[in-house]
C-alpha positions, -999 to +999 in steps of 0.1 A: -441-489+230-412-484+206-379-491+221-365-457+212-392-438+230-377-441+265-340-446+260-332-409+256-315-406+290-312-420+324-340-396+331-361-416+306-364-446+327-329-462+329-309-476+357-271-477+353-254-495+382-216-494+386-198-516+411-166-500+424-138-526+425-128-515+460-162-524+474-161-562+476-195-580+478-199-607+504-227-632+496-240-631+532-247-594+530-265-597+497-285-627+510-295-608+542-306-577+522-328-597+499-343-616+528-351-583+545-369-571+513-389-603+511-399-601+547-411-566+543-433-576+513-448-604+535-457-578+561-472-556+534-493-585+521-505-594+556-515-558+564-492-557+594-481-521+588-470-514+624-444-542+621-436-531+586-426-497+600-400-513+622-383-527+591-378-493+576-351-467+583-363-435+600-352-416+568-366-442+543-375-430+508-402-447+487-409-439+450-436-459+433-462-454+406-492-446+428-478-413+440-465-383+420-440-374+446-417-394+470-427-407+504-400-394+527-395-408+562-408-440+579-442-426+588-448-413+553-438-446+536-461-466+559-490-442+553-485-444+515-485-482+516-516-483+538-535-459+515-525-479+484-537-511+501-573-497+502-576-500+464-546-522+455-539-550+480-506-567+475-511-604+468-476-615+458-442-599+450-411-617+437-376-602+433-362-618+402-325-619+392-313-596+420-278-581+419-263-566+450-235-541+458-221-538+494-210-504+506-199-506+542-231-516+561-253-507+531-264-531+504-277-517+471-300-542+454-311-540+417-337-565+406-365-574+382-399-580+399-432-596+394-462-586+415-500-591+418-526-569+434-563-573+443-583-544+430-620-548+438-619-585+435-599-584+402-562-595+401-539-570+384-505-583+374-475-561+374-438-564+366-408-541+364-375-533+380-366-522+415-337-503+432-333-507+469-309-498+497-309-520+528-288-511+559-274-540+579-263-543+615-252-575+633-287-582+645-311-563+622-318-549+588-336-517+578-348-507+543-337-472+534-348-470+498-373-486+474-378-474+438-402-492+416-399-487+378-429-505+362-430-521+328-456-506+306-471-540+297-473-566+324-492-599+329-502-624+303-492-623+267-506-639+235-490-650+203-458-632+193-456-616+227-487-594+222-501-581+255-536-594+262-546-563+282-540-526+278-515-509+302-529-497+335-505-468+337-506-432+327-478-407+320-463-384+346-481-351+340-462-320+330-484-299+353-468-317+383-435-299+376-450-265+385-456-233+366-435-227+335-408-220+326-392-251+341-356-245+352-331-266+371-333-262+409-301-244+419-297-263+452-308-293+472-302-277+506-265-270+508-235-290+521-232-326+511-267-325+496-255-301+470-224-322+463-246-351+454-271-330+435-243-313+415-232-348+404-268-356+393-268-325+371-234-334+356-248-369+348-278-354+332-255-332+311-237-363+300-270-377+285-275-344+266-240-348+252-249-382+237-216-398+249-221-429+270-184-426+281-192-393+298-217-412+319-197-442+326-168-422+340-189-414+370-186-449+383-164-480+380-172-500+349-167-533+367-205-537+364-232-518+346-270-524+345-296-506+324-333-507+334-362-487+320-398-485+310-390-496+275-375-530+284-388-559+304-354-567+319-323-548+327-293-547+304-259-555+319-224-547+308-206-516+297-203-527+261-241-533+259-247-499+275-227-482+248-244-501+220-278-494+235-273-457+235-254-456+202-285-471+186-306-442+200-282-414+190-280-426+154-314-410+147-322-390+179-309-365+204-317-352+239-324-314+237-325-307+274-331-322+309-342-300+337-343-313+373-365-298+399-377-305+435-346-325+446-347-345+478-314-359+491-310-387+517-276-399+530-272-432+549-236-434+559-216-445+527-248-447+506-271-419+494-300-412+470-311-381+452-348-379+441-358-353+415-386-345+391-375-339+355-386-322+323-371-340+294-372-328+257-358-350+230-361-356+192-367-390+176-366-393+138-373-356+135-402-355+160-396-336+192-413-349+223-418-336+258-415-364+284-416-354+321-410-379+349-390-385+381-357-400+389-337-414+418-299-417+415-282-438+441-246-432+451-219-452+469-190-434+487-156-445+475-135-461+502-102-451+487-087-418+474-107-387+480-138-406+493-160-390+466-194-403+456-197-428+427-229-434+409-243-468+419-279-467+404-296-443+381-334-449+380-362-430+364-397-435+351-424-417+331-451-441+342-476-435+371-510-449+379-535-438+353-557-424+381-531-397+387-514-394+354-522-383+319-536-409+295-510-431+278-513-428+240-520-463+227-510-467+190-538-478+167-515-503+150 
């Protein structure tokens, strides 16, 4: 996949994480959050889904490539993982280079990952990036959010970094967005839900403008991370973010992003907004339609007007090839 293909916007498979200066991270909280994530993966590997359910928040949200929509609520998340295990049994899962942001009792964790699954006796290797929210109390931890953004190519590589096997992903199908014409959903349910969804739409408008500063002003630039389908690892630092997008906008532009089917979950001082999107952009004179789904994670500011700051902006066009459209593999 060419690098430009998926850098059109945050809705093209990018995570941008901002760390408000007022929200100081304590190492113990980050360590506890990552330990909770690892423990949940161990339960998933062992098939102990009853115990896994107890590690999830009642309003947990899961977005992963084997489903076209989000799994919302503890029971739905457990059911999705159980159904996935019938054809893809988790063998191992490693969180790599995790970064964490503490917001009250919530910890937002951004990480690369490596995973392996058993599919009918064949091991399938996988890698990508994850965005999580873990809620901490003095005696327990509960996972509120998991978003998996897979890499297109995963597993073993040959000479010059050439993938040894074709991708096992397809593209999120346009038909999943509903009947045309596709237009922005006007509301996410009212109240604070609409406050958050309105910010999502403003962020999407910033991508259309082509100005990275318009995006960065929605969060503190003390820390920024980019993650997407196009890159094996996340990119960090405001300067690199600006350079990354400047490269795209030299020859390309985003024509529109429409967001539909929003789902909002608020966990105290942290929140997440899921939405499906219809993205249209032009690269080197060629216009492309690229639907997908995104999850923007927010942290409530602890000073001033207590407004929401963007903490993670995740999206992906990739889904399992059994539910998606075929991925176009270049002949050369």
